[in-house]
C-alpha positions, -999 to 999 in steps of 0.1 A, spaced: 939 -174 256 919 -169 224 885 -154 226 861 -162 198 843 -136 177 809 -153 186 816 -149 223 826 -112 218 794 -106 198 772 -123 225 789 -103 252 785 -71 233 748 -78 228 743 -86 265 760 -53 275 738 -34 250 706 -49 264 718 -43 300 725 -6 293 694 0 271 667 -17 293 669 8 322 670 37 298 639 25 280 621 18 313 630 53 326 619 71 294 583 73 307 566 51 280 551 20 294 547 2 261 584 -4 253 580 -41 262 548 -46 242 564 -58 210 583 -85 228 552 -96 247 531 -97 216 559 -117 198 561 -142 227 523 -147 226 523 -152 188 552 -176 191 535 -198 217 502 -199 197 520 -207 165 542 -233 182 512 -252 194 494 -249 161 523 -263 141 538 -287 167 508 -308 176 500 -320 140 537 -327 134 540 -349 165 507 -367 155 520 -373 120 552 -387 134 533 -411 157 512 -423 128 542 -428 105 560 -447 133 529 -468 139 527 -477 102 564 -485 101 560 -507 132 531 -526 115 551 -531 83 583 -542 101 565 -563 127 582 -546 157 575 -515 176 600 -497 198 579 -486 228 606 -463 242 605 -443 210 567 -441 211 569 -427 246 594 -401 234 569 -390 208 541 -388 234 562 -369 259 573 -346 231 537 -339 222 528 -332 258 557 -308 261 547 -290 228 511 -287 240 517 -279 276 549 -260 275 536 -228 258 504 -229 279 525 -231 311 546 -203 298 515 -181 292 503 -189 327 536 -180 343 538 -147 322 502 -138 332 512 -139 369 537 -111 364 
């Protein structure tokens, strides 16, 4: 059985995190998780800011293409709309879940 280098690297990183997390939590400083929380908040805000206009642009371009070609694939339009809802609602839902902890 051959084990890939990627698997070994991922397993090593997982072990390092599993060993370091209790040590950081026991060190007495309560702000050891603050950089990760700030990064997650920044990611969700930036994801909504960038994702919504991109989905809107895709819908507009697809609509123009549909007008020029004379046919519109409605299943693809619904995928754009559902993708936009997930981009807008997903990070908000994640923030709501994180605020409950």
